[in-house]
N, C-alpha and C positions, 0 to 999 in steps of 0.2 A: 251511229254517227259521231265522231270525236270533233272537238273544236280548240282553236287555240288556248291555252292555260293561261296565257298573259294577258288576255282579254278580261277586265273584270265586269262584273253584272252591272246593268245600269239601274239608275233610279227613275228613269223616264225614257220613252222611246217616241221619237218625233217621226212623222211620216208626211212625204209628199201626197198629193191627193190623186190627180189624174195618173193614170197608170201604175199606181203604187197601192191605194186603197181601194179606188173605183176605177171599173171600166167605162170612161166618159167618152171614148171615142165614136161609138156609133152616132151619138147627138152632135159632137162637133162636127163630125164628116156630114152628116146629114144638113147641118147649118150652111157648109161652103158649097154644098151640091146645089142646095136652095137659091144661091147666088148665081149658080152656073146656069141652071135651067131657067132663071128669069133673064138670062142673057142669051137664051137660046143655044146654049152649049149642051153638050152630053156631059154626064156626070161623071167625075173623075172616080176610078175604081177604088173600092173601099180598102183593098189591099196595098194601094197606093198611098193613101190617106194616113191609114192608122199608125205607122211608124212614126209619124209626125205629129202626134197628138200631144205629147208633152211640150211642144214647142208652141202650143197654142194658136193665135192667128198667124202669128208668123211663119208656123209649120204648116199650117192648113192652106193658108193663100198661096204660101210657096209652092205647095205640091198641087194644088187646083188650077191656080193662075201665073206661076211662073214669075211672080212679082217679089221682091223683098222690100223690106223697111228703106224709104227713100225713094223706091221707084214711082213714075207717074201712074196714079191709079191704085196705089198700096192702099193710103190711108183712107180712101173712099171705101174702099172693099173691107178693111178692118173695121171700120164704124158699123158698115152694113151687115157684116159677118156676126158682131156683138148683138145686134139687135134680133136678129134672126135666131141665134143661139140663145137668148134670154126665154123667148117664147116656148122653147122646147127643151130646157137643159136636163131633163130626167125621165124623157120618154122611153127611152132605152137604156139608160145608164143603171149599171148594176155594181154592186161589190165583187171583187174577185172571189173565186170560190176560196174557201178558207179564211178570209180577213175577219169573219165574225167570230170563228174560234180562235185565231190568233189573239184578238183584241179581249177576248173573254178571258184567256190565258195571262195575257200582260196583266189585266187587272185582279186575276186571282192570285197572282204571284208579288202582289202589293205594288207592283210599278205603276206610273203615271204614263198617259199617251197623250199625243197632242197631233194638229195638223199644220204643216208649214208648206204652203203653197205659193207659186207665182200667179194662181188666177186670182184675178180681181174680185174684192169683196162684194162688187154688184153681182157676182155669179156664185162666190162662195157662200155668202151668208144665205141665200134661199136654197141652195143646192144642199148642203150639208144636212139639215133636218130631213129634207125629201129622201135622202138615202140611208136615213137612220145613222148618223155618226153625230148626231147633236150632242151625245155624251162626251165628246172629246173633251179634254181638261182643258185645252186652248185651240184657237184658231187664228192662224197668222196668215192673211192674205197677201197677194203681191203688191197690193198697196198700203199695206199696216205699215211699214217702216220705209224710210226713204230711199232703199235699195232693195233690188230683187236679188234672188239666187242668180248667179253664183256668188254674189257678196254674201258674207256670214251674218248681215245684220238681222234677217227673218229669222233663222234658226236660233241665235244667241236670244230673238225676242220672245221666242217660244220656250226657251228653257227658264228665262226670267219670268215670264207668266206661270209656269209650273212650279216655280221656285226651287229650282234644281239647277247644280253647277252645270256648266256645259260638258264638263268632262265626265260627268255622271249620267250623259245623255249618249243614245244611239240614233243616228239618222239615218233614215231610210227611203230610196228613190230610186226611180227607174231612168233617170238621165245623167249625165256627165255633170251637169251644173249642180246636182243636188250632192253628189260625193264631193265636189269642190267646196262646196258650201258648209257641209259638215265638217271636212278635214279642216279648213279656215277657221272653224269656231273651235277645235280643239275635240270634236265629238268622235267617237267609233262611227264608221260609216258603214252602212249597208246596201249594196246594189241588189236590186231585185229582178231578175231575169225574167220573171210572169209578166213585167210591164212593157212597154213600148219601147224603150230603149235606144230608139234613132239610130243612125248608120254607124256609130262608132260602137265596138262591141264591148259590153261592161266588162269583160275581163280585163281590159287595158285600163279601166278607169281608176285603178289603185285604190279601191275599196278595201275595207279590213275583211269582210265578209261579201260573198256573192252566192246567193241563195235561187233556186229555180221554183220555190214554192212558198207560200207563206207558214206551212207546218215545218218546213227546215229552220226557218227563222225562229218559230216558238221553241223548235226543240233546242237551238242555239242559247235561247234566253235562259230556258229551263237548267240547260247544262251551266251556265255561267251563275245561274243563282244558287245552283246546288254546291258548285265549288267555293262559292262566297261564304255560303253558310257552314259548310265544314270547315273553312280556315277560320270562321270567326269562333267556332265551337274549340279549335285547337289552340286558340290564342291563349 
């Protein structure tokens, strides 16, 4: 596999969490179906809920109850969903296949990595260590800055915490908002097709890279690092 020669190797890689590093959809879906069964309703099929997982409460409640922010009853369901989810955030959540190898490879290449998610710190702070990601170089949650993605503030904060210029970072995510945030911050953007991706095809997001698996991303990082090393030696 070859990659665009114009894209430089990063000093750091920032990742979205849900649908990018971790498959959190089973626990997110279980929480919203808990609300449905409490109300005497049949569970919403998992295959309907999973694609909405990156949108959090908005996605889950929209798919399970047909309600959007501002609708009557939405806020009550949102708060109840938060409570249900917090009781069992890691019951079925796992890292996607290849993520451990990807993170090991990033560290071996001398690059930093961190997490930038729209997930509130109420959930991020306890979940990250439970799924063996506590060694992240930074963790920026949805309420860390005044804005959430697609605003660039969270990813810029991630770069600041790692001590790396934004243009020396790649940002990886499974939602259009991730790519919009990364591009607005001046970062190289990576769409990961192994995630949830929602209703809009990731091939239309305008990301610099689109990969089907974490090992493809690792290969691109190694390729960029090798090219940078060769250029440095030739200078």
